[in-house]
N, C-alpha and C positions, 0 to 999 in steps of 0.2 A: 772714567768720569763721564757722566751723562750730560746731555745738553741742558736738562732741567736743573741740574745743580749749579750751572753757570749763570742761570737767569736770575738776576737780582731785581727785586721789586718791593715796594712798600704799599700794602693794601690801603692804608689810610690816605696816602697821597693820591693813589689811583682813584679812590672814591671822590675826593675833592675835585680832581680834574674832570671826571665824567659828569659830575653834577653841573659843571660849567658848560660842558658839551651839550648836555640835555637842554639847558636854557636856550642855546643857539639853534638847536635842531627842532625843538618843539613847535615853533611857529611855522615850520615848513612841512609838518606832518598833516596829511589829508587822507580821507577815505579815497584810495586810489581809483577804484572802479567808478564811484560816484563822480569824482572829479573829471575823469577822462570822458565818461558818457555825457556829462554836462557840457564839456567843451565841444564834443561832436554835435550835440543838439544846437549849440550856438553858432554852428557853421565853421568851426575850426578844423584844420587838417592835422592829423596826428601821424607822425612817422615813428614806427617801432623797429628797433634793431635787435635781431636775434643774436645769440651767442653759440659758439661751437658749430657743428655741422649735422646734417641729417643722419649721417652714418654713426653719430654718437648719441642719437636719440634713444632713450631708455626702452621705448616700445618698438621702434622701427629700425634701429641701428644694429650694428654687429655685436649683439649681446654675447658675452658679458663685457666686451671691450667698449663700454659706453659711459656716458655721464649719468647723473642721477635724476635728470629731468628731461622734458621734451624739447629737444633742440630743433625740432621741425616746426612747422607752422602751428601745431597744436599748442606750443608754448606761448604763442601770442595770446590765445584765448585764456589759458589758465593763469598766465602771468599778469594780465591786465584787467580781466573782467569785462572786456569788450566782446560783444557777440560776434561770432564768425560771420554773421549776415551783414555786419557793418563794414567788413573789409572790402576794398574795391581794387586792390592790386597787391601783387606779391612778387618781389624781385629776388631771384636766387643769385648768390655770389659764387661763381666757380672760377678757379684758376684755369689757365690754358694747359695746365698739367695737373697732376694730383699729388697731394702731400698728406702725411699722417704723422702725428707725434706719438711716440710710445708703441706699445704692443697692439696686436689686433691684425686681422687679415688685410692684405694689400696686394690684390692680384696683379696689378701692373707695375709693381715696385721695380725700380732699376737699382741693382746692387753693383754698379760698375761706374766707369768714369763718366758716363752720361748722367747718371743720377748725382754724382758728385758735382758735376758742372752746373746742373740745375740748382742744386742746393747753394753753392757758392754765389752764383750769379743772381739768384733770386733772394739771397739773404734768408734762407729757410732755417731759421733757428727760433726756438720758442721765445716769445716776447717776455715771458716772466722767468722761465727757468734757464733759457739759453740752450736747451737741448736741441741737437740737430734733428730736423724733420726728415722723415723718409720721403723720397721723391720718386715719381714714376710717370708713365705716359697717361694722357687723358683717357678716362674710362667712361665710355658712352653708356655702358650698362648701368653704372652707378648714377650717371647723369640723368638717364631716363627714369630711373627709380626715384630720384630726388624730385624730378618734375611731377611724377605720378603722385607722390605723397603730398607735395606742397601746392600743386596747382599753379605754378608760376605763370605770371602774365608776361614775364621777360626775364632774361638773365643778364648779369654783369660779368663778362668774361675778362678776368684780370690777368696781369703779368704776361701778356702776349710777347712783350719785348724780351723776356728771359729766354725764349726759344730761338731768338735771332742767332744765326751762325751755325745752327744744326742742319747739316745737309739733308737728313731724312728724319721725318717725324712719324710716330705711330699713334693710332687711336684704337683702343679696344672696342670692338663692335659687338661682340657676343661671347657668351660663356657656353661651353659644352660640358656635359656631365654624362659619362658612360655612353658617348656617341650621340647624345640627344642635345639639341640646342635649347637652353633654358629660356623660358618666356620672360622671366624677370630676375632681379637680383635675389639669390637664394637666402632663406632665413636661417638655414642650418650651417654652422661653421664646418661641419664634417664634409658637406658638399663643396664648400669653398676651398677646402684643403685638397680637393681632388678634381678641380676643373681644368679644362683646356681653354685657353683664350684665343679667340679669333682676332687678329690684328689687321688693320688696313694701313698701308704705308703711303705717305704723302711727301712730296718734295718740300724742303724748307726754303728759307730766304736768308740773304746776307745783308740786306739794307738795314740801316739804323731807322727804327720806327718810333724812337722816343719822343720826337716832336710832331708826329703825325696827328692831325686833328679831324680828318675825314676818312670815311671808309674807303672811298675811291683812291685816296692817296697811299693806301697800304700796298705793299708788294702783292702781285697777283697771287702768289702762292700762299700768302697770309690770308688773303680774301677767301681763297678756296678752303683753307683749313677751318676758318670760322664758319663758312657756309656748310661744310660737312658736319661740323659739330652740331649746328642748329638742326640740320636734317636728322641726325641720329638721335638727338635727345627730344626732338619735337617741340623746340622752344626757340624764340628769337633772341639774339644777343643785341639788346638795346643799348648797352654800354660796353665799350672795349677799352681795357686798361693798357696803356702803351709805355708806362714809365712809373717811377717812384713818387712823382709829385702829384698833388691833388688835381692839378690842371692837366695832367697827362692822361686824358680820357677822350675817347671818341664817343659822341652821342649820336646814335643812329636814329633813335626815336622808337617809342613804344607803339 
């Protein structure tokens, strides 16, 4: 028996319900592009939040393991009708490690107890489906590529606290293909399947950082880890997430 045969519905009742929905929704409908540009002209500030990540971008991601839209900064323009010339900042959200849901290339994936620990400690399960996310070391090659595509003015480095207690951390600093160091993230999956990753090891920290509110109060090894990420991706971490709460954030400044 198929799912469709279990789904009971009454078209006439559905139409009545949706006609009522339409009455409530209609007053809220506007010409989005005109409205947003009018608000800008009146001096308002507009904050736009993107969905998914750059590596799921239909043009610049790991095709065909992508979504059907531009998840990079291009989606801001196509989705809102605001000119790119009107944007004055772009903040990239990056975890202190890397995750991915479902299939697709993941060069720094940890398929061991370290990956399991990050998944459990970080609650890395799909918000909608509950699917376990694949977890791995921070990938500076992907980070640099994302900065290149999006032109970030700063990044928000989240979930730093999840790495607490790991004696040694790794950062992927470069990809090699047939003995040659690649200049950027490769566009061909065939190359990704045959790369050698250059890792840099760093010492971890044991201190609880969940209540830390200033950069200087972080353990020195955590400070070094952040500084190295900034250096490798070429972008400043203006915000650093240290816990699950909204207030668990260090603001360094843009």
